[in-house]
N, C-alpha and C positions, 0 to 999 in steps of 0.2 A: 679410701673409700667408704661411702656415705651411708649412714644408716639412718635412714626415711621416713618419717611417716605423711604420706598422703591425702591426707582427710581427717585433718581437726577442729575444732569450734571454739572460739574464744567466748569472755562474757560480751561481744559487739552483735552477736548473734541472739535472734530472741528469744532461743533456751539452752543458752551461754549462760556460766557464771565463772567462767574460767578466767584473771586476769591476766595481763600478758604476762605480765613477775611470777604468776605458776604458770604458764606456759613454759617462763624458763629455764625456770627450778626443775620443774619435770622429766624438763627434754635432758639436762645436767645431768639430773638420774640415771634417766635409762640410756644411758650417751647416743640419745640422737642429735643429729648433729648436722641432717636438714628437715624441715617439715613446710607443707605448703600448707597455709590455711587457709580454710575455707568458707568462713561467715555467712551465713540467710543472708545474702543481694546487700552487702555493703565489703568492700573489698579496705577500711578504713584501718582495722585490731589485723590484716594484715600487712598493710603498709607501714603501722607504728610496729610493729614486731621487727619486720626485717628494719628498720630504725638501729629497734633496740640489741638485739640480735650475731654473736660472730661466727653464728654459721646461718645456713644457707638460709633463707625464705623465699617460697612460691609464691606471688601476691594470685590467689586466686580468692574464689568467687562458687557457693555452691546456689542455682538461681531460679527462681517459684518462676517457671513458665506455666501456660495457660494446660498443658499437657503432664508436667509435672519440672524435674529436678533434671536439670545439665549444671555441670560445673566447668567451667572457665581458669585458664591458669597460665599466668606470665600474662595477666591485665596488666593495664597500666589505664584503665576507666572501669568507675563500675556500673555495672548496666543492670536496668530496672529491670524489677521483677511485671507479672504478669503479660509478659510478650509471647507470640506464637514461638515456639520451639524455634524453630528454624528461624525467625527473627535473633532470638539470642543467641543461635548456632554463628548467622552469619556476622552479630555484633562482636564473637566471640574470638573470628577467624581478621572480621578488618581490626582489630588490633595488633596483631601478630600473635596469639591465644592462639590455646590447642582445650578443644571441646575434650574435654570424658562423662562418660555416663555413670554416675553413683548410685550402684544397688540397684544396675537392672531392669532385674525380677523377683525383686520382694515386693511379696503381694501383698506384704500384712502390715505395708506400711501405703498412706494416698498418696504418699509423695514417689513412688516409681515414675519412671518416664513410661508411658503407655509404649505394649509393641507396637501397635501400628504407625505410631509416634517414632521409634528405636528403627523401627524398618527403612523408614525415609529420611530419615538420617543420617542413615550409613555415607552416603560421600562423604557427610561434613566431618561421620566422628575421627577424632586421633586415637580415645582411648577406654577400653571397658576397665570398670572396679571390678574385678574377680573377686575380692576379699575384703568384707567389711565386718567387719568388730562387730558390728551392731544388728545386722543377717540374722534373726531366732531361726531358720531352716537352713542347715545347713545346702537341703537341695537346692537351692537356691541363688548358691554362692558359686556353687557345681553350673547352672546353667549359668553363668556369667561364663566362666571362663570357658565353656565349651562353646559361646555364638561368640567369646572372641579368638578363638580358634580356629570356626569355619569361616568368618567372614577377612579376619589376616592385620586383626586390630589389634596395637596395644593393650598387656594389660597391669592395669595397678593395683594398689593394695593400700586400706591405712585401717585405721582406728575409729575414726569418726568419731570420735571423743567428742564429747560435752561436757567434762570432768576432768580434771588435772589427773586425775587416778588412771585416765582410759588411752589417755598418750601415751604412744610407741606400746600398746597393745600386740598389735600388725603394723612392723617394717619390714622396708625393702632395701635390700643389701645390693648397693650398687656403683658402677664407678663414678667419679666425678663428674663437674660438667659445668661451662662456662654461658652458654647460649640453649636455646631452645632446641634446636637442631640437635647439638652434643646431647639435652635430656634426651632424644628421642632414642637417639644409638645405646646410652647408658641404662636408660627402662628398660630397651631389651637384654639386655643380659642382666640383669636386676635377679635376686631369687628371695623368695617372700619366706617371712619367718613371721606366721599367721596364731591369732589366738583368741577364742571367741568373748567377746563379754558377756555378764550378768545381766539375767534381761530385768532386771531390776531399775538400771539406768534410764529407759524408756520411763520408766514412771518420775524417778528422776528430771526428767529433759519437761516431762508435759508439766508438774508442781511449779518450774523454774517458768515458762511459757509465759502459764497462768498468772504468776505471781509479776510478772514483769506486766502485765497487762493491766494487773487490778495497779500500779504500781502509776502508769501511764494514766491512768481515767483520774487520778485524787490531784 
């Protein structure tokens, strides 16, 4: 069986500072043997961790679209930011990836996909993230779960970790898989173990983002 966290960030994200070595160490400590690396607008960290790790690494990307964030899983090519949500989903599908909508009802963060766009994208959505450890209000995660159930969509969960100590806060226990289609079948059998993160992690991410911006301007 796999113990999988489907939403983590590394130092390759604009608001992350976790080295690949620390990701690896944390996964070993938590007993995780599958992660989806979903850095913001890049797959470089995911590709590098896949080379290093003895466990399953799904190459993902959390993409900033014009209407909010979309995650692509099983990517082979990076997808640029600031495209329409429809074009982003199309590019994910064109390379054989899966479209996942992260934290879709978290109205406390501007990056959540707009509801009108969510409904419009329904034919192209494979997965709804129904629990995100960083979502502050429980009802927002519940709304995501109910939306997935109402529309017959696969559900996933993840820590949305930007700090090493967050990795594995939430995980899914599920059968092993060898490819995208087996992944879908395995995820449908998943059992979620969910814990909320401290609200203070958002402060840390904001400070990290500002620090990186200042460093890039020097």
